[in-house]
All heavy atoms as TSV, in Angstrom:
chain	resi	resn	atom	element	x	y	z
A	1	LEU	N	N	5.006	2.732	-3.044
A	1	LEU	CA	C	4.065	1.652	-3.290
A	1	LEU	C	C	4.612	0.781	-4.396
A	1	LEU	O	O	5.099	1.282	-5.410
A	1	LEU	CB	C	2.710	2.222	-3.687
A	1	LEU	CG	C	2.031	3.110	-2.664
A	1	LEU	CD1	C	0.759	3.694	-3.232
A	1	LEU	CD2	C	1.747	2.358	-1.392
A	2	ASN	N	N	4.524	-0.502	-4.205
A	2	ASN	CA	C	5.033	-1.446	-5.189
A	2	ASN	C	C	4.005	-2.551	-5.406
A	2	ASN	O	O	3.576	-3.207	-4.458
A	2	ASN	CB	C	6.357	-2.048	-4.696
A	2	ASN	CG	C	6.964	-2.989	-5.698
A	2	ASN	OD1	O	7.148	-2.646	-6.850
A	2	ASN	ND2	N	7.281	-4.195	-5.260
A	3	ARG	N	N	3.612	-2.726	-6.647
A	3	ARG	CA	C	2.634	-3.757	-7.000
A	3	ARG	C	C	3.286	-5.123	-6.884
A	3	ARG	O	O	4.384	-5.342	-7.385
A	3	ARG	CB	C	2.150	-3.492	-8.426
A	3	ARG	CG	C	1.111	-4.446	-8.903
A	3	ARG	CD	C	-0.228	-4.188	-8.211
A	3	ARG	NE	N	-1.249	-4.910	-8.912
A	3	ARG	CZ	C	-1.637	-6.143	-8.597
A	3	ARG	NH1	N	-1.109	-6.757	-7.566
A	3	ARG	NH2	N	-2.563	-6.737	-9.300
A	4	GLU	N	N	2.626	-6.035	-6.233
A	4	GLU	CA	C	3.133	-7.400	-6.073
A	4	GLU	C	C	2.098	-8.375	-6.633
A	4	GLU	O	O	1.425	-9.092	-5.903
A	4	GLU	CB	C	3.422	-7.665	-4.595
A	4	GLU	CG	C	4.309	-8.854	-4.358
A	4	GLU	CD	C	4.652	-8.996	-2.892
A	4	GLU	OE1	O	5.664	-8.405	-2.464
A	4	GLU	OE2	O	3.902	-9.691	-2.178
A	5	ALA	N	N	1.979	-8.376	-7.955
A	5	ALA	CA	C	0.941	-9.152	-8.642
A	5	ALA	C	C	1.081	-10.657	-8.436
A	5	ALA	O	O	0.104	-11.390	-8.547
A	5	ALA	CB	C	0.957	-8.830	-10.136
A	6	ASP	N	N	2.282	-11.122	-8.133
A	6	ASP	CA	C	2.491	-12.565	-7.957
A	6	ASP	C	C	2.334	-13.014	-6.501
A	6	ASP	O	O	2.671	-14.134	-6.154
A	6	ASP	CB	C	3.852	-12.976	-8.494
A	6	ASP	CG	C	5.008	-12.293	-7.776
A	6	ASP	OD1	O	4.768	-11.327	-7.028
A	6	ASP	OD2	O	6.156	-12.713	-7.980
A	7	ASN	N	N	1.768	-12.157	-5.671
A	7	ASN	CA	C	1.543	-12.505	-4.269
A	7	ASN	C	C	0.542	-13.651	-4.205
A	7	ASN	O	O	-0.555	-13.564	-4.751
A	7	ASN	CB	C	1.010	-11.285	-3.511
A	7	ASN	CG	C	0.837	-11.540	-2.044
A	7	ASN	OD1	O	0.048	-12.386	-1.639
A	7	ASN	ND2	N	1.573	-10.795	-1.238
A	8	ARG	N	N	0.887	-14.729	-3.550
A	8	ARG	CA	C	0.026	-15.919	-3.538
A	8	ARG	C	C	-1.188	-15.783	-2.621
A	8	ARG	O	O	-2.104	-16.580	-2.690
A	8	ARG	CB	C	0.827	-17.157	-3.176
A	8	ARG	CG	C	1.328	-17.168	-1.772
A	8	ARG	CD	C	2.158	-18.389	-1.506
A	8	ARG	NE	N	2.373	-18.497	-0.076
A	8	ARG	CZ	C	2.927	-19.501	0.510
A	8	ARG	NH1	N	3.349	-20.523	-0.203
A	8	ARG	NH2	N	3.085	-19.519	1.807
A	9	PHE	N	N	-1.191	-14.783	-1.753
A	9	PHE	CA	C	-2.306	-14.597	-0.835
A	9	PHE	C	C	-3.315	-13.562	-1.312
A	9	PHE	O	O	-4.466	-13.577	-0.885
A	9	PHE	CB	C	-1.787	-14.183	0.548
A	9	PHE	CG	C	-0.862	-15.207	1.153
A	9	PHE	CD1	C	0.494	-14.972	1.205
A	9	PHE	CD2	C	-1.348	-16.406	1.639
A	9	PHE	CE1	C	1.359	-15.906	1.746
A	9	PHE	CE2	C	-0.497	-17.356	2.184
A	9	PHE	CZ	C	0.862	-17.102	2.228
A	10	ASP	N	N	-2.863	-12.626	-2.160
A	10	ASP	CA	C	-3.744	-11.547	-2.615
A	10	ASP	C	C	-3.312	-11.104	-4.006
A	10	ASP	O	O	-2.235	-10.540	-4.181
A	10	ASP	CB	C	-3.666	-10.374	-1.633
A	10	ASP	CG	C	-4.600	-9.229	-1.968
A	10	ASP	OD1	O	-5.323	-9.307	-2.979
A	10	ASP	OD2	O	-4.602	-8.242	-1.218
A	11	ALA	N	N	-4.159	-11.340	-4.993
A	11	ALA	CA	C	-3.843	-10.988	-6.384
A	11	ALA	C	C	-3.738	-9.482	-6.600
A	11	ALA	O	O	-3.166	-9.034	-7.588
A	11	ALA	CB	C	-4.897	-11.574	-7.321
A	12	ASN	N	N	-4.258	-8.696	-5.671
A	12	ASN	CA	C	-4.201	-7.234	-5.778
A	12	ASN	C	C	-3.200	-6.620	-4.790
A	12	ASN	O	O	-3.282	-5.440	-4.457
A	12	ASN	CB	C	-5.581	-6.627	-5.525
A	12	ASN	CG	C	-6.557	-7.024	-6.588
A	12	ASN	OD1	O	-6.322	-6.824	-7.770
A	12	ASN	ND2	N	-7.659	-7.620	-6.183
A	13	ALA	N	N	-2.257	-7.399	-4.323
A	13	ALA	CA	C	-1.322	-6.950	-3.285
A	13	ALA	C	C	-0.508	-5.734	-3.724
A	13	ALA	O	O	0.002	-5.670	-4.838
A	13	ALA	CB	C	-0.387	-8.081	-2.893
A	14	VAL	N	N	-0.421	-4.773	-2.811
A	14	VAL	CA	C	0.416	-3.587	-3.004
A	14	VAL	C	C	1.245	-3.432	-1.732
A	14	VAL	O	O	0.690	-3.226	-0.645
A	14	VAL	CB	C	-0.437	-2.320	-3.240
A	14	VAL	CG1	C	0.456	-1.084	-3.350
A	14	VAL	CG2	C	-1.296	-2.471	-4.487
A	15	GLU	N	N	2.554	-3.571	-1.866
A	15	GLU	CA	C	3.392	-3.425	-0.687
A	15	GLU	C	C	3.764	-1.964	-0.473
A	15	GLU	O	O	3.837	-1.187	-1.415
A	15	GLU	CB	C	4.632	-4.314	-0.761
A	15	GLU	CG	C	5.585	-4.001	-1.872
A	15	GLU	CD	C	6.794	-4.923	-1.894
A	15	GLU	OE1	O	7.065	-5.642	-0.912
A	15	GLU	OE2	O	7.489	-4.902	-2.913
A	16	VAL	N	N	3.974	-1.632	0.778
A	16	VAL	CA	C	4.351	-0.280	1.166
A	16	VAL	C	C	5.812	-0.316	1.579
A	16	VAL	O	O	6.200	-1.073	2.473
A	16	VAL	CB	C	3.479	0.225	2.337
A	16	VAL	CG1	C	3.904	1.609	2.769
A	16	VAL	CG2	C	2.009	0.196	1.952
A	17	LEU	N	N	6.614	0.487	0.890
A	17	LEU	CA	C	8.049	0.556	1.179
A	17	LEU	C	C	8.408	1.937	1.698
A	17	LEU	O	O	7.825	2.942	1.281
A	17	LEU	CB	C	8.856	0.288	-0.099
A	17	LEU	CG	C	8.596	-1.034	-0.811
A	17	LEU	CD1	C	9.290	-1.051	-2.158
A	17	LEU	CD2	C	9.071	-2.185	0.036
A	18	TRP	N	N	9.364	1.979	2.590
A	18	TRP	CA	C	9.922	3.238	3.071
A	18	TRP	C	C	11.426	3.068	3.150
A	18	TRP	O	O	11.915	2.153	3.818
A	18	TRP	CB	C	9.355	3.594	4.435
A	18	TRP	CG	C	9.882	4.884	4.987
A	18	TRP	CD1	C	9.616	6.138	4.526
A	18	TRP	CD2	C	10.780	5.035	6.076
A	18	TRP	NE1	N	10.288	7.061	5.277
A	18	TRP	CE2	C	11.018	6.411	6.241
A	18	TRP	CE3	C	11.410	4.145	6.940
A	18	TRP	CZ2	C	11.853	6.912	7.222
A	18	TRP	CZ3	C	12.240	4.649	7.915
A	18	TRP	CH2	C	12.454	6.014	8.042
A	19	GLN	N	N	12.144	3.887	2.406
A	19	GLN	CA	C	13.600	3.801	2.310
A	19	GLN	C	C	14.041	2.371	2.002
A	19	GLN	O	O	14.917	1.807	2.643
A	19	GLN	CB	C	14.256	4.324	3.579
A	19	GLN	CG	C	14.008	5.792	3.804
A	19	GLN	CD	C	14.731	6.343	5.001
A	19	GLN	OE1	O	15.363	5.620	5.766
A	19	GLN	NE2	N	14.657	7.646	5.165
A	20	LYS	N	N	13.351	1.767	1.048
A	20	LYS	CA	C	13.620	0.418	0.545
A	20	LYS	C	C	13.330	-0.696	1.555
A	20	LYS	O	O	13.670	-1.842	1.333
A	20	LYS	CB	C	15.045	0.299	0.016
A	20	LYS	CG	C	15.309	1.230	-1.143
A	20	LYS	CD	C	16.704	1.058	-1.679
A	20	LYS	CE	C	16.943	2.043	-2.808
A	20	LYS	NZ	N	18.273	1.927	-3.353
A	21	GLU	N	N	12.668	-0.364	2.647
A	21	GLU	CA	C	12.271	-1.359	3.644
A	21	GLU	C	C	10.761	-1.567	3.574
A	21	GLU	O	O	9.994	-0.603	3.511
A	21	GLU	CB	C	12.638	-0.894	5.062
A	21	GLU	CG	C	14.120	-0.786	5.314
A	21	GLU	CD	C	14.815	-2.123	5.359
A	21	GLU	OE1	O	14.205	-3.124	5.817
A	21	GLU	OE2	O	15.988	-2.180	4.925
A	22	LYS	N	N	10.346	-2.817	3.598
A	22	LYS	CA	C	8.916	-3.123	3.541
A	22	LYS	C	C	8.268	-2.861	4.895
A	22	LYS	O	O	8.668	-3.429	5.909
A	22	LYS	CB	C	8.687	-4.582	3.149
A	22	LYS	CG	C	7.211	-4.918	2.962
A	22	LYS	CD	C	6.953	-6.382	2.752
A	22	LYS	CE	C	7.477	-6.839	1.426
A	22	LYS	NZ	N	7.003	-8.199	1.094
A	23	LEU	N	N	7.260	-1.985	4.879
A	23	LEU	CA	C	6.469	-1.733	6.080
A	23	LEU	C	C	5.305	-2.706	6.181
A	23	LEU	O	O	4.818	-2.998	7.261
A	23	LEU	CB	C	5.917	-0.307	6.077
A	23	LEU	CG	C	6.939	0.829	6.111
A	23	LEU	CD1	C	6.220	2.165	6.087
A	23	LEU	CD2	C	7.845	0.712	7.319
A	24	GLY	N	N	4.851	-3.186	5.029
A	24	GLY	CA	C	3.712	-4.095	4.990
A	24	GLY	C	C	2.955	-3.918	3.694
A	24	GLY	O	O	3.547	-3.571	2.672
A	25	TYR	N	N	1.655	-4.150	3.748
A	25	TYR	CA	C	0.805	-4.097	2.563
A	25	TYR	C	C	-0.388	-3.189	2.804
A	25	TYR	O	O	-0.824	-3.021	3.946
A	25	TYR	CB	C	0.276	-5.493	2.225
A	25	TYR	CG	C	1.341	-6.448	1.766
A	25	TYR	CD1	C	2.063	-7.210	2.666
A	25	TYR	CD2	C	1.623	-6.576	0.412
A	25	TYR	CE1	C	3.051	-8.079	2.245
A	25	TYR	CE2	C	2.603	-7.447	-0.024
A	25	TYR	CZ	C	3.314	-8.191	0.890
A	25	TYR	OH	O	4.292	-9.036	0.463
A	26	LEU	N	N	-0.917	-2.645	1.725
A	26	LEU	CA	C	-2.194	-1.955	1.834
A	26	LEU	C	C	-3.244	-2.982	2.221
A	26	LEU	O	O	-3.174	-4.142	1.807
A	26	LEU	CB	C	-2.583	-1.314	0.500
A	26	LEU	CG	C	-1.730	-0.155	0.012
A	26	LEU	CD1	C	-2.292	0.370	-1.309
A	26	LEU	CD2	C	-1.659	0.953	1.034
A	27	PRO	N	N	-4.241	-2.583	2.988
A	27	PRO	CA	C	-5.293	-3.529	3.369
A	27	PRO	C	C	-6.013	-4.094	2.139
A	27	PRO	O	O	-6.237	-3.385	1.158
A	27	PRO	CB	C	-6.255	-2.687	4.205
A	27	PRO	CG	C	-5.476	-1.509	4.644
A	27	PRO	CD	C	-4.449	-1.270	3.582
A	28	ARG	N	N	-6.352	-5.348	2.221
A	28	ARG	CA	C	-7.016	-6.026	1.107
A	28	ARG	C	C	-8.317	-5.347	0.705
A	28	ARG	O	O	-8.657	-5.287	-0.468
A	28	ARG	CB	C	-7.289	-7.479	1.500
A	28	ARG	CG	C	-7.845	-8.314	0.379
A	28	ARG	CD	C	-7.955	-9.734	0.784
A	28	ARG	NE	N	-6.592	-10.236	0.993
A	28	ARG	CZ	C	-6.305	-11.498	1.253
A	28	ARG	NH1	N	-7.248	-12.374	1.360
A	28	ARG	NH2	N	-5.057	-11.878	1.424
A	29	ASP	N	N	-9.031	-4.795	1.672
A	29	ASP	CA	C	-10.311	-4.152	1.348
A	29	ASP	C	C	-10.135	-2.754	0.752
A	29	ASP	O	O	-11.110	-2.101	0.415
A	29	ASP	CB	C	-11.224	-4.096	2.575
A	29	ASP	CG	C	-10.646	-3.269	3.713
A	29	ASP	OD1	O	-9.493	-2.823	3.635
A	29	ASP	OD2	O	-11.370	-3.071	4.705
A	30	ALA	N	N	-8.878	-2.312	0.572
A	30	ALA	CA	C	-8.639	-0.976	0.020
A	30	ALA	C	C	-7.633	-0.972	-1.129
A	30	ALA	O	O	-7.239	0.089	-1.592
A	30	ALA	CB	C	-8.130	-0.051	1.125
A	31	ASN	N	N	-7.228	-2.145	-1.601
A	31	ASN	CA	C	-6.123	-2.161	-2.565
A	31	ASN	C	C	-6.516	-2.367	-4.029
A	31	ASN	O	O	-5.683	-2.198	-4.910
A	31	ASN	CB	C	-5.071	-3.204	-2.167
A	31	ASN	CG	C	-5.544	-4.633	-2.274
A	31	ASN	OD1	O	-6.653	-4.906	-2.708
A	31	ASN	ND2	N	-4.701	-5.561	-1.853
A	32	VAL	N	N	-7.757	-2.703	-4.312
A	32	VAL	CA	C	-8.136	-3.061	-5.685
A	32	VAL	C	C	-7.917	-1.899	-6.660
A	32	VAL	O	O	-7.242	-2.052	-7.679
A	32	VAL	CB	C	-9.598	-3.561	-5.758
A	32	VAL	CG1	C	-10.019	-3.799	-7.198
A	32	VAL	CG2	C	-9.755	-4.827	-4.948
A	33	GLY	N	N	-8.472	-0.743	-6.362
A	33	GLY	CA	C	-8.329	0.412	-7.259
A	33	GLY	C	C	-6.881	0.846	-7.411
A	33	GLY	O	O	-6.432	1.183	-8.510
A	34	ILE	N	N	-6.149	0.816	-6.328
A	34	ILE	CA	C	-4.739	1.211	-6.373
A	34	ILE	C	C	-3.939	0.203	-7.186
A	34	ILE	O	O	-3.088	0.578	-7.998
A	34	ILE	CB	C	-4.192	1.379	-4.947
A	34	ILE	CG1	C	-4.891	2.572	-4.295
A	34	ILE	CG2	C	-2.677	1.554	-4.952
A	34	ILE	CD1	C	-4.689	2.695	-2.816
A	35	ALA	N	N	-4.212	-1.079	-7.011
A	35	ALA	CA	C	-3.535	-2.106	-7.804
A	35	ALA	C	C	-3.824	-1.913	-9.292
A	35	ALA	O	O	-2.920	-2.019	-10.126
A	35	ALA	CB	C	-3.977	-3.501	-7.347
A	36	GLN	N	N	-5.068	-1.615	-9.630
A	36	GLN	CA	C	-5.422	-1.397	-11.039
A	36	GLN	C	C	-4.683	-0.194	-11.612
A	36	GLN	O	O	-4.213	-0.234	-12.747
A	36	GLN	CB	C	-6.933	-1.217	-11.178
A	36	GLN	CG	C	-7.717	-2.474	-10.919
A	36	GLN	CD	C	-9.216	-2.245	-10.856
A	36	GLN	OE1	O	-9.693	-1.109	-10.766
A	36	GLN	NE2	N	-9.966	-3.336	-10.887
A	37	MET	N	N	-4.585	0.880	-10.841
A	37	MET	CA	C	-3.863	2.066	-11.315
A	37	MET	C	C	-2.384	1.750	-11.529
A	37	MET	O	O	-1.799	2.143	-12.543
A	37	MET	CB	C	-4.033	3.221	-10.332
A	37	MET	CG	C	-5.444	3.780	-10.310
A	37	MET	SD	S	-5.650	5.106	-9.116
A	37	MET	CE	C	-4.887	6.456	-10.030
A	38	LEU	N	N	-1.779	1.037	-10.597
A	38	LEU	CA	C	-0.371	0.663	-10.755
A	38	LEU	C	C	-0.177	-0.255	-11.958
A	38	LEU	O	O	0.807	-0.128	-12.689
A	38	LEU	CB	C	0.149	0.009	-9.473
A	38	LEU	CG	C	0.295	0.938	-8.265
A	38	LEU	CD1	C	0.577	0.129	-7.002
A	38	LEU	CD2	C	1.376	1.971	-8.509
A	39	ASP	N	N	-1.121	-1.172	-12.175
A	39	ASP	CA	C	-1.048	-2.070	-13.329
A	39	ASP	C	C	-1.112	-1.301	-14.649
A	39	ASP	O	O	-0.543	-1.727	-15.648
A	39	ASP	CB	C	-2.177	-3.104	-13.292
A	39	ASP	CG	C	-1.982	-4.153	-12.209
A	39	ASP	OD1	O	-0.865	-4.262	-11.658
A	39	ASP	OD2	O	-2.966	-4.856	-11.902
A	40	ARG	N	N	-1.806	-0.166	-14.664
A	40	ARG	CA	C	-1.899	0.672	-15.868
A	40	ARG	C	C	-0.673	1.568	-16.035
A	40	ARG	O	O	-0.581	2.320	-16.996
A	40	ARG	CB	C	-3.142	1.556	-15.811
A	40	ARG	CG	C	-4.442	0.824	-16.007
A	40	ARG	CD	C	-5.596	1.779	-16.277
A	40	ARG	NE	N	-5.743	2.811	-15.276
A	40	ARG	CZ	C	-6.594	2.769	-14.237
A	40	ARG	NH1	N	-7.381	1.724	-14.087
A	40	ARG	NH2	N	-6.676	3.761	-13.387
A	41	GLY	N	N	0.234	1.521	-15.081
A	41	GLY	CA	C	1.439	2.333	-15.178
A	41	GLY	C	C	1.334	3.700	-14.534
A	41	GLY	O	O	2.221	4.538	-14.703
A	42	GLU	N	N	0.237	3.935	-13.805
A	42	GLU	CA	C	0.080	5.214	-13.110
A	42	GLU	C	C	1.152	5.325	-12.020
A	42	GLU	O	O	1.559	4.328	-11.431
A	42	GLU	CB	C	-1.299	5.320	-12.470
A	42	GLU	CG	C	-2.449	5.179	-13.424
A	42	GLU	CD	C	-2.686	6.398	-14.298
A	42	GLU	OE1	O	-2.072	7.450	-14.038
A	42	GLU	OE2	O	-3.487	6.292	-15.233
A	43	THR	N	N	1.583	6.533	-11.756
A	43	THR	CA	C	2.548	6.779	-10.692
A	43	THR	C	C	1.802	7.237	-9.448
A	43	THR	O	O	1.091	8.233	-9.476
A	43	THR	CB	C	3.568	7.853	-11.112
A	43	THR	OG1	O	4.209	7.426	-12.312
A	43	THR	CG2	C	4.606	8.068	-10.038
A	44	LEU	N	N	1.948	6.471	-8.384
A	44	LEU	CA	C	1.306	6.773	-7.119
A	44	LEU	C	C	2.361	6.874	-6.032
A	44	LEU	O	O	3.409	6.226	-6.117
A	44	LEU	CB	C	0.305	5.678	-6.735
A	44	LEU	CG	C	-0.807	5.372	-7.725
A	44	LEU	CD1	C	-1.598	4.165	-7.262
A	44	LEU	CD2	C	-1.715	6.563	-7.894
A	45	SER	N	N	2.086	7.668	-5.042
A	45	SER	CA	C	2.958	7.714	-3.878
A	45	SER	C	C	2.081	7.700	-2.637
A	45	SER	O	O	0.866	7.932	-2.712
A	45	SER	CB	C	3.850	8.956	-3.898
A	45	SER	OG	O	3.086	10.123	-3.735
A	46	ALA	N	N	2.691	7.434	-1.523
A	46	ALA	CA	C	1.951	7.392	-0.265
A	46	ALA	C	C	2.720	8.179	0.783
A	46	ALA	O	O	3.942	8.301	0.725
A	46	ALA	CB	C	1.761	5.952	0.186
A	47	ARG	N	N	1.966	8.693	1.713
A	47	ARG	CA	C	2.549	9.440	2.826
A	47	ARG	C	C	1.881	8.951	4.103
A	47	ARG	O	O	0.662	8.755	4.142
A	47	ARG	CB	C	2.307	10.919	2.631
A	47	ARG	CG	C	2.699	11.756	3.829
A	47	ARG	CD	C	2.560	13.196	3.533
A	47	ARG	NE	N	3.899	13.598	3.109
A	47	ARG	CZ	C	4.202	14.791	2.702
A	47	ARG	NH1	N	3.268	15.708	2.600
A	47	ARG	NH2	N	5.430	15.104	2.379
A	48	ILE	N	N	2.687	8.757	5.122
A	48	ILE	CA	C	2.122	8.388	6.419
A	48	ILE	C	C	1.357	9.592	6.948
A	48	ILE	O	O	1.913	10.678	7.089
A	48	ILE	CB	C	3.225	7.955	7.401
A	48	ILE	CG1	C	3.896	6.674	6.899
A	48	ILE	CG2	C	2.644	7.753	8.803
A	48	ILE	CD1	C	5.104	6.248	7.691
A	49	SER	N	N	0.076	9.403	7.184
A	49	SER	CA	C	-0.753	10.507	7.664
A	49	SER	C	C	-1.011	10.437	9.164
A	49	SER	O	O	-1.355	11.434	9.785
A	49	SER	CB	C	-2.079	10.556	6.897
A	49	SER	OG	O	-2.763	9.338	7.033
A	50	ARG	N	N	-0.837	9.243	9.732
A	50	ARG	CA	C	-1.050	9.109	11.171
A	50	ARG	C	C	-0.416	7.824	11.673
A	50	ARG	O	O	-0.439	6.802	10.997
A	50	ARG	CB	C	-2.550	9.101	11.472
A	50	ARG	CG	C	-2.843	9.181	12.955
A	50	ARG	CD	C	-4.289	9.443	13.220
A	50	ARG	NE	N	-5.038	8.209	12.981
A	50	ARG	CZ	C	-6.339	8.104	13.111
A	50	ARG	NH1	N	-7.051	9.148	13.451
A	50	ARG	NH2	N	-6.952	6.973	12.892
A	51	LEU	N	N	0.137	7.889	12.863
A	51	LEU	CA	C	0.656	6.711	13.556
A	51	LEU	C	C	-0.173	6.494	14.808
A	51	LEU	O	O	-0.537	7.443	15.493
A	51	LEU	CB	C	2.121	6.906	13.937
A	51	LEU	CG	C	3.107	7.071	12.785
A	51	LEU	CD1	C	4.477	7.428	13.334
A	51	LEU	CD2	C	3.175	5.815	11.949
A	52	GLU	N	N	-0.464	5.240	15.096
A	52	GLU	CA	C	-1.246	4.887	16.276
A	52	GLU	C	C	-0.459	3.900	17.124
A	52	GLU	O	O	0.227	3.028	16.596
A	52	GLU	CB	C	-2.572	4.229	15.870
A	52	GLU	CG	C	-3.571	5.147	15.252
A	52	GLU	CD	C	-4.201	6.086	16.252
A	52	GLU	OE1	O	-4.331	5.718	17.451
A	52	GLU	OE2	O	-4.549	7.196	15.849
A	53	ASN	N	N	-0.575	4.020	18.404
A	53	ASN	CA	C	0.016	3.050	19.319
A	53	ASN	C	C	-1.050	2.000	19.604
A	53	ASN	O	O	-1.770	2.082	20.591
A	53	ASN	CB	C	0.472	3.746	20.599
A	53	ASN	CG	C	1.255	2.813	21.493
A	53	ASN	OD1	O	1.630	1.731	21.084
A	53	ASN	ND2	N	1.486	3.230	22.719
A	54	SER	N	N	-1.139	1.033	18.709
A	54	SER	CA	C	-2.195	0.027	18.777
A	54	SER	C	C	-1.598	-1.362	18.960
A	54	SER	O	O	-0.536	-1.668	18.409
A	54	SER	CB	C	-3.024	0.066	17.489
A	54	SER	OG	O	-3.958	-0.987	17.470
A	55	ALA	N	N	-2.283	-2.190	19.692
A	55	ALA	CA	C	-1.873	-3.586	19.829
A	55	ALA	C	C	-2.024	-4.337	18.511
A	55	ALA	O	O	-1.330	-5.313	18.259
A	55	ALA	CB	C	-2.678	-4.270	20.927
A	56	ASN	N	N	-2.931	-3.857	17.672
A	56	ASN	CA	C	-3.170	-4.471	16.368
A	56	ASN	C	C	-2.193	-3.865	15.362
A	56	ASN	O	O	-2.292	-2.689	15.032
A	56	ASN	CB	C	-4.609	-4.214	15.931
A	56	ASN	CG	C	-4.944	-4.870	14.616
A	56	ASN	OD1	O	-4.067	-5.241	13.843
A	56	ASN	ND2	N	-6.226	-5.003	14.348
A	57	PRO	N	N	-1.235	-4.655	14.849
A	57	PRO	CA	C	-0.243	-4.105	13.923
A	57	PRO	C	C	-0.838	-3.565	12.632
A	57	PRO	O	O	-0.247	-2.716	11.988
A	57	PRO	CB	C	0.699	-5.282	13.650
A	57	PRO	CG	C	-0.079	-6.494	14.000
A	57	PRO	CD	C	-1.042	-6.085	15.072
A	58	TRP	N	N	-2.038	-4.016	12.268
A	58	TRP	CA	C	-2.682	-3.547	11.045
A	58	TRP	C	C	-3.303	-2.167	11.219
A	58	TRP	O	O	-3.771	-1.568	10.273
A	58	TRP	CB	C	-3.741	-4.551	10.596
A	58	TRP	CG	C	-3.150	-5.875	10.253
A	58	TRP	CD1	C	-3.210	-7.012	11.003
A	58	TRP	CD2	C	-2.367	-6.202	9.115
A	58	TRP	NE1	N	-2.512	-8.017	10.397
A	58	TRP	CE2	C	-1.987	-7.549	9.227
A	58	TRP	CE3	C	-1.952	-5.481	7.999
A	58	TRP	CZ2	C	-1.211	-8.183	8.276
A	58	TRP	CZ3	C	-1.178	-6.127	7.046
A	58	TRP	CH2	C	-0.826	-7.458	7.188
A	59	LYS	N	N	-3.299	-1.667	12.423
A	59	LYS	CA	C	-3.913	-0.361	12.685
A	59	LYS	C	C	-2.900	0.672	13.178
A	59	LYS	O	O	-3.270	1.710	13.700
A	59	LYS	CB	C	-5.036	-0.511	13.695
A	59	LYS	CG	C	-6.135	-1.401	13.157
A	59	LYS	CD	C	-7.366	-1.334	13.991
A	59	LYS	CE	C	-8.386	-2.248	13.339
A	59	LYS	NZ	N	-9.708	-1.766	13.413
A	60	ARG	N	N	-1.617	0.409	13.012
A	60	ARG	CA	C	-0.590	1.315	13.522
A	60	ARG	C	C	-0.244	2.453	12.581
A	60	ARG	O	O	0.177	3.505	13.011
A	60	ARG	CB	C	0.666	0.528	13.850
A	60	ARG	CG	C	0.476	-0.400	15.022
A	60	ARG	CD	C	1.737	-1.128	15.364
A	60	ARG	NE	N	1.464	-2.087	16.423
A	60	ARG	CZ	C	2.218	-3.128	16.681
A	60	ARG	NH1	N	3.314	-3.337	15.967
A	60	ARG	NH2	N	1.903	-3.956	17.646
A	61	ILE	N	N	-0.376	2.228	11.288
A	61	ILE	CA	C	0.004	3.245	10.297
A	61	ILE	C	C	-1.197	3.552	9.416
A	61	ILE	O	O	-1.817	2.654	8.865
A	61	ILE	CB	C	1.170	2.752	9.412
A	61	ILE	CG1	C	2.395	2.464	10.256
A	61	ILE	CG2	C	1.495	3.772	8.333
A	61	ILE	CD1	C	3.548	1.836	9.479
A	62	GLU	N	N	-1.505	4.835	9.264
A	62	GLU	CA	C	-2.539	5.272	8.321
A	62	GLU	C	C	-1.829	5.999	7.193
A	62	GLU	O	O	-0.969	6.852	7.436
A	62	GLU	CB	C	-3.518	6.202	9.011
A	62	GLU	CG	C	-4.650	6.632	8.101
A	62	GLU	CD	C	-5.652	7.496	8.848
A	62	GLU	OE1	O	-6.284	6.974	9.784
A	62	GLU	OE2	O	-5.786	8.683	8.485
A	63	LEU	N	N	-2.177	5.626	5.965
A	63	LEU	CA	C	-1.549	6.216	4.791
A	63	LEU	C	C	-2.526	7.035	3.978
A	63	LEU	O	O	-3.707	6.715	3.919
A	63	LEU	CB	C	-1.001	5.118	3.858
A	63	LEU	CG	C	0.096	4.226	4.377
A	63	LEU	CD1	C	0.399	3.140	3.347
A	63	LEU	CD2	C	1.331	5.017	4.688
A	64	ALA	N	N	-1.996	8.033	3.326
A	64	ALA	CA	C	-2.733	8.772	2.292
A	64	ALA	C	C	-2.024	8.458	0.990
A	64	ALA	O	O	-0.795	8.538	0.897
A	64	ALA	CB	C	-2.708	10.266	2.575
A	65	VAL	N	N	-2.781	8.043	-0.019
A	65	VAL	CA	C	-2.210	7.689	-1.326
A	65	VAL	C	C	-2.518	8.810	-2.304
A	65	VAL	O	O	-3.646	9.301	-2.369
A	65	VAL	CB	C	-2.776	6.343	-1.830
A	65	VAL	CG1	C	-2.243	6.003	-3.210
A	65	VAL	CG2	C	-2.467	5.225	-0.839
A	66	TYR	N	N	-1.501	9.190	-3.056
A	66	TYR	CA	C	-1.604	10.307	-4.004
A	66	TYR	C	C	-1.287	9.837	-5.414
A	66	TYR	O	O	-0.348	9.083	-5.621
A	66	TYR	CB	C	-0.622	11.426	-3.637
A	66	TYR	CG	C	-0.870	11.992	-2.274
A	66	TYR	CD1	C	-0.187	11.504	-1.165
A	66	TYR	CD2	C	-1.779	13.021	-2.094
A	66	TYR	CE1	C	-0.411	12.031	0.092
A	66	TYR	CE2	C	-2.009	13.550	-0.832
A	66	TYR	CZ	C	-1.321	13.045	0.258
A	66	TYR	OH	O	-1.543	13.556	1.502
A	67	TRP	N	N	-2.070	10.330	-6.349
A	67	TRP	CA	C	-1.810	10.100	-7.772
A	67	TRP	C	C	-0.857	11.184	-8.249
A	67	TRP	O	O	-1.146	12.369	-8.151
A	67	TRP	CB	C	-3.109	10.126	-8.568
A	67	TRP	CG	C	-2.963	9.974	-10.033
A	67	TRP	CD1	C	-2.332	8.966	-10.683
A	67	TRP	CD2	C	-3.474	10.847	-11.036
A	67	TRP	NE1	N	-2.418	9.152	-12.034
A	67	TRP	CE2	C	-3.115	10.309	-12.275
A	67	TRP	CE3	C	-4.197	12.019	-10.995
A	67	TRP	CZ2	C	-3.456	10.914	-13.467
A	67	TRP	CZ3	C	-4.539	12.621	-12.197
A	67	TRP	CH2	C	-4.166	12.062	-13.424
A	68	VAL	N	N	0.294	10.777	-8.748
A	68	VAL	CA	C	1.317	11.729	-9.192
A	68	VAL	C	C	1.063	12.152	-10.631
A	68	VAL	O	O	1.351	13.265	-11.010
A	68	VAL	CB	C	2.736	11.125	-9.007
A	68	VAL	CG1	C	3.790	12.078	-9.490
A	68	VAL	CG2	C	2.953	10.766	-7.543
A	69	GLY	N	N	0.499	11.253	-11.413
A	69	GLY	CA	C	0.156	11.604	-12.777
A	69	GLY	C	C	0.955	10.891	-13.815
A	69	GLY	O	O	1.779	10.125	-13.649
């Protein structure tokens, strides 16, 4: 997870990276708390918890976010 505070579309943007490749962003309706934690310097990680074969690209990957401490 990488905080993208200068994102012009979403001030709370958090991008999701896998092996240095951008998969996309956390959904806007779920990123505020995670963005705040990253802004405070908290270490978070994410794991793909489910993949879906969906026509909607925003519904293809489900993530679980973990606080590392």
